[in-house]
ZADO-272642 format. One line per 2 residues: their letters; for each residue z, x, y of N, C-alpha, C. Coordinates in steps of 0.1 Angstrom, whole numbers. Layout:
<recs>
A	Z/X/Y/Z/X/Y/Z/X/Y ~ ...
</recs>
This chain:
<recs>
MN	1514/1132/1509/1498/1128/1512/1488/1138/1506 ~ 1492/1150/1506/1487/1157/1498/1490/1166/1487
VA	1475/1171/1483/1477/1184/1468/1484/1188/1472 ~ 1491/1203/1460/1492/1216/1463/1479/1222/1463
GP	1478/1231/1471/1472/1243/1473/1471/1254/1486 ~ 1467/1265/1482/1468/1276/1491/1470/1275/1507
FA	1466/1264/1517/1469/1259/1525/1479/1247/1530 ~ 1490/1249/1519/1497/1240/1518/1511/1247/1527
GL	1516/1236/1538/1527/1239/1545/1517/1243/1560 ~ 1507/1239/1562/1498/1242/1573/1497/1233/1579
LV	1498/1228/1593/1500/1218/1598/1484/1214/1608 ~ 1472/1212/1607/1459/1209/1614/1461/1197/1622
LD	1458/1200/1633/1455/1189/1642/1437/1190/1646 ~ 1436/1176/1639/1418/1175/1640/1413/1163/1645
LT	1409/1170/1658/1397/1161/1673/1389/1157/1668 ~ 1378/1166/1655/1367/1164/1652/1364/1147/1650
HV	1348/1148/1653/1345/1137/1647/1328/1137/1642 ~ 1326/1124/1640/1309/1127/1631/1311/1136/1621
LN	1301/1144/1618/1299/1154/1605/1306/1165/1606 ~ 1301/1171/1611/1302/1187/1613/1319/1193/1615
GP	1327/1190/1621/1339/1194/1624/1351/1186/1610 ~ 1348/1176/1609/1356/1164/1602/1350/1174/1587
FG	1338/1180/1585/1338/1186/1570/1344/1196/1572 ~ 1348/1206/1578/1352/1221/1582/1370/1214/1578
TS	1372/1205/1582/1390/1200/1582/1393/1195/1568 ~ 1375/1187/1565/1384/1184/1551/1387/1197/1539
ML	1377/1207/1538/1380/1215/1534/1394/1219/1535 ~ 1397/1221/1548/1415/1226/1545/1426/1218/1541
CD	1418/1197/1544/1428/1193/1536/1426/1192/1521 ~ 1418/1195/1514/1413/1196/1501/1422/1205/1497
LG	1420/1216/1505/1431/1228/1497/1446/1229/1504 ~ 1450/1218/1506/1465/1219/1507/1473/1216/1524
AR	1459/1215/1535/1465/1216/1546/1471/1202/1552 ~ 1479/1195/1559/1484/1185/1561/1471/1186/1573
VI	1467/1170/1574/1456/1175/1585/1457/1163/1591 ~ 1461/1159/1602/1467/1150/1612/1456/1146/1620
KV	1446/1138/1618/1430/1130/1622/1435/1123/1640 ~ 1433/1130/1650/1435/1122/1663/1424/1114/1666
EP	1424/1105/1671/1413/1094/1671/1416/1086/1683 ~ 1404/1083/1690/1404/1073/1703/1409/1062/1703
PE	1412/1051/1715/1413/1043/1711/1402/1031/1706 ~ 1404/1020/1702/1396/1013/1703/1391/1007/1686
HG	1378/1023/1687/1368/1025/1675/1377/1037/1668 ~ 1376/1045/1673/1381/1057/1662/1368/1067/1662
DD	1369/1069/1651/1361/1083/1646/1346/1075/1650 ~ 1335/1076/1656/1321/1068/1651/1316/1066/1642
TR	1322/1076/1630/1316/1071/1618/1324/1064/1608 ~ 1335/1060/1616/1340/1045/1607/1333/1034/1610
AY	1323/1030/1620/1308/1025/1622/1297/1026/1613 ~ 1294/1037/1610/1279/1040/1602/1282/1037/1584
GP	1274/1031/1581/1273/1029/1567/1268/1039/1557 ~ 1266/1039/1547/1271/1025/1537/1285/1022/1535
FV	1285/1004/1533/1301/1001/1531/1303/1000/1520 ~ 1314/998/1517/1320/990/1502/1332/985/1504
DG	1332/972/1508/1343/964/1506/1349/965/1523 ~ 1338/967/1533/1342/967/1548/1342/980/1548
QS	1346/994/1546/1349/1006/1545/1336/1010/1548 ~ 1337/1024/1560/1323/1033/1558/1327/1043/1543
LY	1317/1042/1539/1315/1058/1533/1311/1071/1538 ~ 1305/1068/1546/1302/1081/1560/1316/1086/1563
FS	1323/1080/1569/1339/1087/1570/1349/1085/1561 ~ 1349/1078/1553/1355/1082/1538/1353/1093/1531
FI	1341/1098/1531/1337/1108/1524/1344/1123/1529 ~ 1344/1124/1541/1350/1139/1550/1361/1135/1559
NR	1368/1121/1551/1382/1125/1561/1397/1120/1547 ~ 1390/1122/1537/1399/1116/1525/1414/1124/1530
GK	1426/1120/1524/1439/1127/1524/1446/1132/1538 ~ 1435/1129/1551/1439/1135/1563/1448/1121/1567
ES	1457/1119/1580/1467/1111/1585/1457/1106/1594 ~ 1462/1091/1602/1452/1093/1610/1462/1084/1628
IV	1460/1090/1635/1464/1085/1652/1458/1081/1658 ~ 1462/1070/1671/1452/1063/1681/1460/1073/1689
LN	1457/1086/1698/1457/1090/1710/1446/1087/1720 ~ 1455/1084/1734/1443/1081/1747/1446/1096/1757
LK	1438/1108/1751/1448/1120/1759/1445/1120/1772 ~ 1437/1109/1778/1440/1110/1793/1450/1098/1800
ND	1459/1095/1787/1469/1092/1790/1479/1097/1791 ~ 1493/1096/1803/1501/1106/1799/1511/1108/1788
SD	1513/1094/1786/1528/1099/1774/1519/1103/1762 ~ 1507/1097/1759/1499/1101/1748/1495/1117/1747
KA	1494/1119/1758/1493/1133/1763/1502/1141/1762 ~ 1516/1136/1761/1525/1145/1762/1534/1146/1747
LF	1527/1132/1737/1535/1131/1727/1517/1146/1721 ~ 1505/1145/1726/1499/1155/1718/1501/1166/1722
LN	1511/1174/1730/1517/1182/1735/1525/1192/1722 ~ 1534/1177/1721/1547/1180/1713/1542/1185/1699
MA	1528/1176/1697/1524/1184/1678/1516/1199/1683 ~ 1512/1199/1694/1503/1211/1694/1511/1225/1691
RK	1525/1223/1699/1534/1232/1701/1537/1235/1686 ~ 1539/1226/1675/1537/1226/1665/1532/1229/1648
AD	1516/1234/1658/1504/1234/1651/1502/1245/1646 ~ 1504/1246/1633/1488/1260/1629/1475/1254/1639
VL	1472/1251/1633/1453/1249/1638/1451/1236/1648 ~ 1443/1237/1655/1435/1229/1665/1423/1228/1662
AE	1415/1219/1658/1403/1215/1655/1395/1208/1665 ~ 1383/1209/1670/1378/1201/1681/1363/1205/1684
NF	1354/1195/1682/1338/1198/1682/1336/1190/1696 ~ 1340/1185/1707/1333/1177/1715/1323/1193/1720
RP	1321/1187/1735/1314/1193/1740/1320/1206/1748 ~ 1315/1220/1751/1326/1227/1759/1324/1219/1771
GT	1339/1226/1780/1343/1219/1787/1355/1209/1784 ~ 1348/1202/1777/1360/1188/1777/1375/1189/1776
MK	1379/1200/1767/1391/1200/1766/1397/1202/1780 ~ 1391/1213/1784/1397/1221/1799/1397/1209/1807
RL	1390/1199/1804/1390/1188/1815/1402/1183/1816 ~ 1404/1183/1802/1414/1171/1796/1431/1178/1798
GL	1429/1190/1804/1441/1201/1801/1444/1203/1792 ~ 1434/1206/1779/1439/1211/1766/1431/1224/1761
SY	1425/1230/1768/1418/1241/1765/1426/1252/1759 ~ 1423/1262/1752/1429/1273/1745/1438/1278/1751
EE	1430/1281/1765/1444/1286/1769/1456/1286/1777 ~ 1454/1269/1782/1468/1261/1782/1478/1262/1769
LQ	1470/1261/1758/1478/1255/1749/1479/1267/1739 ~ 1476/1282/1742/1485/1287/1738/1496/1295/1744
EI	1497/1290/1755/1508/1291/1770/1520/1285/1760 ~ 1516/1273/1755/1528/1268/1750/1528/1270/1736
NP	1522/1277/1723/1519/1279/1707/1510/1290/1711 ~ 1513/1305/1715/1508/1315/1707/1499/1319/1697
RL	1509/1312/1684/1503/1312/1675/1494/1300/1665 ~ 1484/1294/1678/1481/1285/1679/1459/1291/1675
IY	1459/1287/1664/1441/1291/1659/1438/1275/1666 ~ 1429/1277/1674/1420/1268/1683/1408/1273/1680
AS	1399/1259/1674/1387/1262/1669/1377/1250/1672 ~ 1370/1255/1674/1362/1251/1687/1348/1246/1681
SS	1338/1233/1673/1328/1237/1669/1318/1229/1678 ~ 1305/1230/1680/1295/1226/1694/1282/1229/1687
GF	1271/1222/1693/1259/1221/1691/1255/1238/1691 ~ 1258/1242/1699/1253/1255/1707/1263/1266/1713
GQ	1276/1262/1711/1289/1271/1712/1291/1271/1725 ~ 1299/1277/1727/1307/1275/1742/1305/1287/1747
TG	1295/1294/1750/1285/1300/1756/1271/1304/1758 ~ 1266/1306/1770/1255/1311/1764/1244/1296/1773
PY	1229/1291/1778/1223/1288/1785/1225/1272/1781 ~ 1225/1268/1765/1226/1256/1758/1239/1250/1758
AA	1247/1260/1759/1265/1254/1756/1265/1238/1762 ~ 1261/1234/1768/1267/1218/1774/1254/1214/1771
FP	1242/1212/1760/1232/1208/1756/1240/1198/1743 ~ 1233/1187/1740/1241/1175/1738/1232/1181/1720
AY	1239/1179/1709/1232/1183/1700/1238/1171/1688 ~ 1230/1170/1678/1228/1159/1667/1225/1171/1654
DT	1226/1168/1647/1219/1172/1633/1204/1177/1635 ~ 1197/1172/1633/1185/1169/1636/1180/1177/1650
IV	1186/1175/1661/1186/1183/1672/1189/1203/1670 ~ 1193/1203/1658/1195/1218/1655/1186/1223/1649
QA	1180/1213/1637/1173/1216/1627/1159/1220/1634 ~ 1156/1211/1645/1143/1215/1652/1147/1227/1658
MS	1154/1224/1666/1155/1239/1675/1158/1252/1669 ~ 1169/1255/1653/1165/1264/1648/1154/1273/1642
GL	1143/1265/1636/1130/1267/1632/1132/1264/1617 ~ 1143/1257/1610/1143/1247/1600/1130/1241/1596
MS	1133/1234/1606/1121/1219/1607/1106/1229/1605 ~ 1102/1235/1616/1091/1240/1614/1086/1251/1597
MT	1095/1252/1587/1091/1262/1579/1098/1252/1568 ~ 1099/1241/1570/1100/1230/1560/1091/1223/1558
GF	1082/1218/1544/1070/1210/1543/1062/1216/1530 ~ 1053/1209/1532/1038/1214/1530/1032/1219/1537
PN	1014/1228/1541/1008/1234/1545/1002/1220/1553 ~ 1000/1215/1551/989/1202/1556/1000/1192/1560
GP	1013/1192/1559/1024/1185/1562/1031/1183/1577 ~ 1035/1173/1584/1043/1179/1593/1055/1186/1594
PT	1062/1189/1607/1077/1196/1607/1084/1189/1598 ~ 1092/1192/1586/1103/1179/1584/1113/1185/1581
RV	1124/1175/1582/1141/1176/1580/1145/1178/1566 ~ 1153/1190/1566/1160/1191/1553/1166/1179/1552
GT	1165/1177/1537/1173/1160/1531/1187/1155/1529 ~ 1190/1167/1540/1206/1162/1542/1208/1170/1558
SI	1221/1166/1558/1226/1177/1577/1229/1186/1576 ~ 1219/1194/1571/1225/1207/1565/1234/1215/1578
SD	1225/1212/1589/1233/1220/1601/1245/1215/1605 ~ 1245/1204/1605/1263/1198/1603/1274/1203/1595
LA	1263/1203/1580/1272/1207/1571/1276/1226/1575 ~ 1270/1230/1574/1262/1246/1574/1278/1249/1585
GG	1275/1242/1600/1287/1243/1612/1300/1240/1607 ~ 1298/1231/1597/1316/1227/1589/1322/1239/1583
VF	1316/1246/1573/1315/1256/1563/1319/1268/1570 ~ 1308/1269/1584/1313/1282/1592/1326/1281/1599
LF	1331/1265/1601/1345/1264/1608/1356/1267/1600 ~ 1356/1260/1587/1361/1265/1580/1368/1281/1576
CG	1354/1286/1579/1356/1305/1575/1363/1309/1585 ~ 1361/1300/1597/1366/1311/1613/1380/1307/1612
IA	1383/1295/1603/1398/1293/1609/1408/1298/1593 ~ 1400/1303/1589/1407/1310/1572/1409/1322/1577
SA	1394/1330/1587/1394/1344/1593/1408/1346/1600 ~ 1408/1337/1605/1419/1336/1622/1428/1338/1615
LF	1433/1327/1604/1449/1324/1599/1450/1337/1594 ~ 1446/1347/1587/1449/1357/1577/1446/1369/1585
AR	1446/1370/1600/1445/1377/1608/1460/1376/1618 ~ 1463/1360/1618/1475/1365/1626/1483/1367/1617
EK	1486/1365/1601/1497/1374/1595/1498/1387/1596 ~ 1486/1394/1603/1489/1407/1609/1493/1410/1623
TG	1488/1401/1634/1490/1402/1648/1503/1396/1655 ~ 1504/1384/1640/1517/1370/1649/1509/1360/1656
RG	1496/1365/1667/1490/1355/1675/1479/1348/1670 ~ 1476/1339/1676/1464/1328/1676/1454/1336/1679
AH	1441/1324/1680/1427/1332/1683/1418/1320/1688 ~ 1408/1319/1694/1403/1305/1692/1383/1311/1689
VD	1386/1302/1674/1373/1305/1671/1361/1295/1674 ~ 1350/1300/1674/1340/1291/1684/1327/1293/1676
IA	1327/1283/1669/1314/1278/1656/1300/1269/1667 ~ 1286/1272/1659/1278/1268/1667/1270/1262/1657
MF	1265/1250/1659/1258/1246/1646/1245/1250/1644 ~ 1238/1261/1659/1227/1263/1659/1230/1283/1656
DS	1241/1284/1662/1247/1300/1648/1244/1297/1637 ~ 1254/1287/1632/1248/1286/1614/1239/1282/1607
TL	1229/1278/1619/1216/1272/1608/1206/1282/1607 ~ 1209/1294/1618/1198/1308/1623/1206/1316/1608
AF	1221/1315/1605/1223/1324/1597/1217/1323/1579 ~ 1216/1308/1580/1208/1305/1567/1197/1306/1566
LE	1190/1310/1574/1173/1309/1577/1167/1326/1572 ~ 1171/1329/1564/1169/1345/1561/1157/1349/1555
HG	1149/1338/1546/1137/1341/1548/1127/1340/1563 ~ 1129/1328/1565/1121/1334/1581/1129/1339/1592
IM	1141/1345/1587/1143/1359/1598/1134/1369/1596 ~ 1133/1372/1580/1130/1379/1572/1114/1379/1572
EY	1107/1372/1574/1093/1373/1576/1092/1375/1590 ~ 1100/1372/1605/1097/1374/1617/1101/1386/1615
SA	1111/1393/1614/1112/1406/1617/1105/1416/1610 ~ 1098/1414/1602/1087/1423/1594/1076/1424/1597
TG	1071/1413/1603/1058/1407/1606/1056/1402/1616 ~ 1068/1399/1628/1068/1397/1640/1059/1385/1642
KP	1059/1374/1629/1051/1360/1623/1058/1352/1621 ~ 1059/1335/1629/1070/1327/1620/1065/1326/1605
LA	1073/1324/1593/1072/1315/1581/1069/1306/1584 ~ 1056/1304/1576/1046/1289/1578/1048/1279/1566
RI	1047/1268/1566/1056/1256/1560/1042/1262/1547 ~ 1051/1265/1528/1048/1263/1519/1050/1257/1510
GN	1056/1244/1511/1058/1234/1500/1071/1241/1496 ~ 1070/1239/1482/1083/1240/1472/1077/1255/1467
RH	1075/1266/1469/1071/1278/1465/1079/1288/1469 ~ 1083/1303/1464/1092/1310/1475/1086/1321/1480
PF	1089/1324/1492/1080/1331/1501/1075/1343/1495 ~ 1084/1346/1485/1085/1364/1483/1086/1368/1467
IA	1084/1352/1462/1084/1357/1445/1076/1349/1443 ~ 1071/1350/1432/1059/1341/1425/1060/1344/1410
PF	1060/1335/1398/1062/1324/1402/1073/1317/1404 ~ 1075/1306/1413/1088/1305/1418/1088/1289/1424
DT	1079/1280/1417/1080/1268/1427/1080/1257/1414 ~ 1071/1245/1416/1074/1233/1409/1058/1232/1403
FA	1059/1226/1393/1048/1230/1383/1044/1218/1376 ~ 1033/1211/1376/1032/1196/1371/1031/1201/1351
VG	1039/1194/1344/1036/1194/1328/1032/1181/1324 ~ 1033/1180/1314/1028/1165/1306/1030/1152/1313
DT	1040/1154/1311/1044/1140/1321/1057/1144/1335 ~ 1055/1150/1340/1064/1148/1354/1063/1167/1359
HL	1068/1171/1367/1072/1180/1368/1089/1190/1367 ~ 1086/1201/1369/1094/1210/1368/1095/1221/1375
VI	1107/1227/1373/1108/1242/1385/1108/1250/1375 ~ 1103/1262/1372/1098/1277/1370/1098/1282/1379
CC	1113/1295/1380/1120/1308/1387/1115/1318/1378 ~ 1107/1327/1377/1106/1342/1377/1110/1349/1383
GN	1123/1354/1387/1128/1366/1393/1124/1383/1395 ~ 1113/1384/1385/1114/1398/1377/1100/1397/1369
DL	1095/1411/1366/1080/1413/1358/1091/1405/1344 ~ 1102/1409/1339/1100/1409/1328/1104/1388/1322
LF	1113/1385/1335/1112/1370/1334/1094/1365/1331 ~ 1087/1372/1339/1077/1365/1335/1064/1370/1328
ER	1068/1380/1318/1063/1383/1307/1070/1370/1298 ~ 1080/1369/1295/1089/1357/1289/1082/1349/1291
CC	1083/1342/1302/1073/1326/1308/1058/1325/1298 ~ 1048/1338/1302/1041/1336/1297/1040/1335/1280
AA	1046/1342/1275/1046/1344/1261/1053/1324/1253 ~ 1062/1321/1261/1064/1309/1257/1057/1297/1260
IG	1049/1297/1273/1038/1291/1268/1029/1290/1266 ~ 1029/1302/1260/1015/1302/1249/1001/1315/1254
RP	1006/1316/1267/995/1328/1275/1004/1340/1277 ~ 1003/1346/1265/1012/1362/1266/998/1369/1275
EL	989/1368/1277/981/1378/1282/981/1377/1297 ~ 985/1367/1304/986/1364/1318/995/1376/1321
SA	1004/1380/1314/1014/1391/1322/1005/1406/1323 ~ 998/1409/1311/990/1415/1312/973/1417/1325
DS	974/1404/1331/963/1402/1342/963/1409/1351 ~ 954/1416/1354/954/1426/1368/963/1420/1381
RF	960/1406/1383/960/1395/1391/978/1396/1392 ~ 981/1393/1380/998/1388/1379/1004/1400/1373
AS	999/1414/1377/1008/1426/1369/1020/1428/1376 ~ 1021/1418/1388/1035/1424/1396/1041/1415/1407
NA	1052/1417/1409/1055/1406/1419/1045/1406/1430 ~ 1040/1416/1435/1033/1417/1449/1017/1407/1447
SR	1014/1415/1432/999/1405/1429/1002/1394/1427 ~ 1011/1389/1417/1013/1374/1414/1016/1366/1432
ET	1020/1373/1439/1026/1366/1454/1007/1364/1461 ~ 1002/1374/1457/992/1376/1468/981/1363/1457
NQ	983/1359/1446/973/1351/1439/979/1340/1431 ~ 987/1338/1440/996/1329/1436/991/1314/1434
AA	980/1306/1440/977/1298/1439/968/1296/1423 ~ 962/1309/1426/955/1312/1407/965/1311/1400
LK	975/1320/1398/983/1319/1393/994/1307/1392 ~ 993/1298/1395/998/1284/1398/990/1274/1391
AE	974/1277/1390/965/1265/1382/967/1270/1368 ~ 969/1287/1365/968/1293/1352/978/1288/1344
LE	991/1286/1349/1003/1278/1344/1002/1267/1343 ~ 1001/1258/1354/998/1241/1351/986/1241/1336
SA	974/1249/1337/966/1245/1328/975/1244/1316 ~ 982/1259/1310/990/1255/1298/1001/1245/1301
LA	1008/1242/1307/1020/1229/1309/1017/1216/1306 ~ 999/1214/1308/993/1203/1307/997/1196/1294
HR	1000/1202/1283/997/1201/1274/1011/1198/1264 ~ 1021/1196/1270/1036/1194/1268/1044/1186/1276
PA	1047/1179/1272/1060/1170/1283/1076/1180/1284 ~ 1079/1175/1296/1089/1188/1304/1101/1184/1292
AD	1107/1180/1281/1117/1178/1274/1111/1198/1264 ~ 1097/1191/1259/1095/1210/1252/1100/1215/1260
WL	1090/1220/1271/1090/1233/1282/1105/1231/1283 ~ 1114/1225/1285/1125/1227/1289/1130/1235/1278
RL	1135/1226/1265/1132/1239/1256/1132/1249/1248 ~ 1117/1251/1251/1109/1265/1247/1115/1275/1260
LH	1116/1267/1272/1115/1279/1283/1136/1286/1282 ~ 1142/1278/1278/1155/1281/1279/1156/1286/1270
EA	1156/1287/1257/1153/1292/1245/1147/1311/1248 ~ 1134/1308/1258/1130/1326/1263/1143/1326/1271
GV	1148/1324/1275/1156/1331/1288/1152/1326/1302 ~ 1139/1318/1303/1136/1318/1314/1143/1308/1326
PV	1147/1307/1334/1156/1298/1346/1142/1287/1348 ~ 1145/1278/1338/1138/1260/1344/1143/1250/1343
AP	1141/1241/1347/1148/1225/1359/1143/1217/1357 ~ 1151/1203/1354/1141/1196/1359/1146/1188/1372
IL	1137/1183/1379/1137/1178/1390/1146/1164/1389 ~ 1155/1165/1389/1169/1149/1392/1168/1147/1402
NV	1172/1134/1402/1170/1125/1417/1190/1124/1421 ~ 1194/1117/1433/1205/1121/1429/1215/1114/1422
AD	1214/1105/1416/1217/1095/1405/1221/1103/1395 ~ 1210/1108/1389/1212/1115/1381/1221/1130/1376
AA	1214/1134/1389/1230/1152/1397/1244/1148/1395 ~ 1248/1132/1400/1260/1128/1402/1267/1123/1391
EH	1258/1122/1377/1259/1116/1364/1259/1131/1354 ~ 1251/1146/1359/1251/1152/1350/1261/1156/1343
PQ	1265/1165/1333/1275/1168/1323/1287/1180/1332 ~ 1270/1189/1338/1281/1196/1345/1285/1197/1358
TK	1284/1187/1363/1292/1180/1377/1300/1176/1372 ~ 1306/1166/1359/1317/1163/1354/1324/1173/1348
AR	1319/1183/1342/1328/1195/1339/1333/1204/1351 ~ 1325/1200/1359/1332/1209/1374/1338/1201/1380
NM	1341/1189/1377/1349/1180/1386/1344/1175/1400 ~ 1332/1175/1402/1325/1172/1414/1321/1161/1418
LI	1323/1154/1409/1324/1139/1413/1336/1132/1406 ~ 1347/1126/1423/1363/1123/1421/1362/1110/1426
EA	1372/1106/1427/1379/1094/1433/1388/1093/1447 ~ 1386/1087/1455/1395/1090/1467/1399/1078/1473
GG	1410/1071/1474/1413/1056/1477/1404/1046/1471 ~ 1396/1052/1461/1394/1039/1450/1371/1038/1449
IR	1372/1053/1457/1357/1057/1462/1353/1067/1453 ~ 1344/1069/1450/1334/1080/1440/1331/1087/1450
MT	1330/1100/1452/1325/1109/1464/1326/1128/1458 ~ 1317/1129/1461/1319/1147/1462/1335/1151/1459
GN	1336/1162/1448/1345/1169/1452/1350/1182/1454 ~ 1352/1186/1456/1364/1198/1463/1356/1214/1453
PV	1344/1221/1462/1337/1229/1455/1346/1241/1453 ~ 1356/1247/1456/1362/1256/1460/1374/1254/1446
KI	1371/1262/1437/1379/1264/1424/1390/1278/1426 ~ 1402/1280/1424/1413/1287/1424/1424/1283/1413
SG	1420/1294/1409/1430/1294/1398/1449/1297/1407 ~ 1450/1285/1398/1465/1284/1397/1467/1275/1410
YD	1459/1264/1417/1460/1251/1417/1451/1246/1411 ~ 1462/1232/1412/1453/1220/1405/1440/1217/1413
DP	1435/1210/1411/1417/1205/1412/1417/1190/1404 ~ 1428/1177/1414/1428/1165/1414/1412/1158/1409
AV	1413/1146/1401/1405/1141/1402/1400/1127/1406 ~ 1413/1125/1411/1424/1117/1421/1427/1117/1432
RA	1417/1116/1443/1427/1118/1456/1431/1112/1465 ~ 1439/1110/1473/1446/1100/1486/1431/1103/1496
GA	1430/1088/1494/1417/1084/1508/1420/1082/1518 ~ 1408/1079/1526/1410/1084/1541/1414/1070/1550
PL	1421/1077/1558/1432/1067/1568/1423/1052/1574 ~ 1433/1043/1574/1427/1036/1582/1429/1040/1600
LD	1425/1034/1604/1427/1034/1618/1441/1034/1624 ~ 1446/1048/1628/1464/1044/1633/1465/1041/1626
QH	1467/1048/1608/1474/1042/1601/1489/1047/1599 ~ 1484/1058/1604/1505/1071/1606/1509/1066/1620
GE	1501/1062/1631/1506/1063/1642/1522/1063/1644 ~ 1524/1049/1638/1538/1048/1643/1550/1059/1640
DL	1545/1065/1622/1556/1073/1618/1553/1086/1627 ~ 1542/1090/1633/1542/1104/1637/1542/1107/1650
RR	1547/1092/1654/1549/1094/1673/1567/1092/1672 ~ 1568/1089/1657/1586/1091/1658/1586/1104/1656
EF	1578/1110/1643/1579/1126/1646/1576/1134/1655 ~ 1572/1135/1665/1563/1144/1673/1576/1135/1688
AN	1582/1130/1685/1588/1126/1698/1591/1135/1707 ~ 1595/1146/1702/1603/1157/1713/1602/1170/1705
</recs>
């Protein structure tokens, strides 16, 4: 089922569902762990019913469950629960993202499973974590984006609060779930004991809001919506050129000087309004107008070449199809095939381990149930 990887030999029981948890456990699977997905009867993971579909198969489910095994268990059924406990005795990791309290009601809390497997890493991921006044609050990605402050600072000044164009709170929670599990496994090498990893999508999103929290820490005020520009660096924005828009990012005075020379306006770098980053940020609207007046005279292809030659960070604004087919995507093996479906690859590249372009696909519901029931019968 699995490729060789740093987590080869690791047994993971994956009770997570939808996006947040399965994204984190899929990273373990990509890096060699054996991940057994435990699904509820009848419908399995909710995302099996989410589109888009190819030949009747959910891509939503397939993208974050590739390479896993599937078994259907009703954890309220005595015989199924007994089988699950046999699995838990042998597992290295258990991951779940139910609402806090659900596993305890099933008799499967960290404390209870630690009694039968003291080395178990028990990882819980939820909207708001296992503690605090909102611990039991139901959450999806958009709920957390809204409550974390992320939506309030995303969009243009005259527009409404805007959801980021991907499920960033779910994905951030999944990344930190993976980090927490890896950290607990490392600690287990020294202590010999497992641990309870507690991850919240809310915490994870806050950790990604460095600019917003910086502004609040410095001024006591929330960061306002400012469109595509950087809140503290200029020029660092999208700019209209002769035929489209480009992104230009000058993170210091030298880069700004090179940019001005490349676009034929070297005098701008000596202008008192733009001589330092602080002055450029204060006068960012005037600076953008000056730059766009020069950029309007050539198409994007010309500016990409000239600015690249000058060593100025510049980029076209690609759509997803463009990015998927980009030579850099191919060079980094970031578009692979799993179960006959094209999907994003593994971003973690580690020397000494293969990064295959073809991987095992996502399992059918209960595809491995019969074999797993035999394996863990006692």
